[in-house]
LOBASE-311925 format. One record per residue (C-alpha): residue in one letter; residue number from 1; x negated, y, z negated. Coordinates in steps of 0.001 Angstrom, whole numbers, plus 500000, padded with zeros to 6 digits. Layout:
<pts>
{code->A	pos->NUM	x->X	y->Y	z->Z} .
...
</pts>
This chain:
<pts>
{code->M	pos->1	x->391030	y->188371	z->202105} .
{code->T	pos->2	x->391519	y->191968	z->201286} .
{code->G	pos->3	x->390605	y->195287	z->202788} .
{code->L	pos->4	x->390558	y->196644	z->206311} .
{code->H	pos->5	x->389272	y->193473	z->207945} .
{code->Q	pos->6	x->392191	y->191268	z->206946} .
{code->K	pos->7	x->393415	y->189179	z->209876} .
{code->E	pos->8	x->396201	y->186680	z->210224} .
{code->A	pos->9	x->394918	y->183104	z->210303} .
{code->T	pos->10	x->395477	y->181230	z->213541} .
{code->Q	pos->11	x->395861	y->177495	z->213894} .
{code->I	pos->12	x->393091	y->175668	z->215724} .
{code->E	pos->13	x->393581	y->172188	z->217133} .
{code->R	pos->14	x->390829	y->169985	z->215753} .
{code->I	pos->15	x->390207	y->166661	z->217435} .
{code->Q	pos->16	x->388576	y->164179	z->215082} .
{code->E	pos->17	x->387940	y->160730	z->216474} .
{code->N	pos->18	x->385095	y->159406	z->214330} .
{code->V	pos->19	x->385297	y->156418	z->211984} .
{code->L	pos->20	x->385722	y->158538	z->208847} .
{code->A	pos->21	x->388103	y->161120	z->210327} .
{code->R	pos->22	x->391219	y->159994	z->208450} .
{code->S	pos->23	x->389577	y->159844	z->205024} .
{code->E	pos->24	x->387655	y->163066	z->205695} .
{code->R	pos->25	x->390909	y->164883	z->206521} .
{code->K	pos->26	x->392585	y->163564	z->203346} .
{code->F	pos->27	x->389608	y->164653	z->201252} .
{code->L	pos->28	x->389448	y->168121	z->202838} .
{code->N	pos->29	x->393176	y->168668	z->202297} .
{code->W	pos->30	x->392817	y->167549	z->198674} .
{code->M	pos->31	x->389784	y->169769	z->198091} .
{code->C	pos->32	x->391298	y->172873	z->199744} .
{code->A	pos->33	x->394478	y->172580	z->197691} .
{code->R	pos->34	x->392395	y->172770	z->194499} .
{code->M	pos->35	x->389879	y->175422	z->195542} .
{code->P	pos->36	x->390180	y->178808	z->193768} .
{code->D	pos->37	x->391242	y->181806	z->195869} .
{code->R	pos->38	x->387973	y->183582	z->195131} .
{code->V	pos->39	x->386025	y->180987	z->197178} .
{code->S	pos->40	x->385734	y->182227	z->200765} .
{code->P	pos->41	x->384654	y->180431	z->203945} .
{code->D	pos->42	x->381542	y->182643	z->204017} .
{code->M	pos->43	x->380596	y->181472	z->200517} .
{code->L	pos->44	x->380949	y->177830	z->201586} .
{code->T	pos->45	x->378860	y->178439	z->204716} .
{code->T	pos->46	x->376133	y->180090	z->202645} .
{code->L	pos->47	x->376177	y->177199	z->200184} .
{code->G	pos->48	x->375932	y->174667	z->203016} .
{code->M	pos->49	x->373003	y->176477	z->204592} .
{code->A	pos->50	x->371190	y->176687	z->201258} .
{code->V	pos->51	x->371663	y->172979	z->200608} .
{code->A	pos->52	x->370487	y->172146	z->204131} .
{code->L	pos->53	x->367266	y->174070	z->203474} .
{code->V	pos->54	x->366668	y->172121	z->200268} .
{code->V	pos->55	x->367272	y->168765	z->201912} .
</pts>
């Protein structure tokens, strides 16, 4: 992030206890490590909302 609204990221404890939690975490870590810096959380949220409307 750049500009005046830049904040330091804080760690959040996420509790995942579902059946796919372990493989989901591995996949998310893999995907985030390869995602370009220009992709922001807001872009991913917008994409998810758009796909949800289509489905």
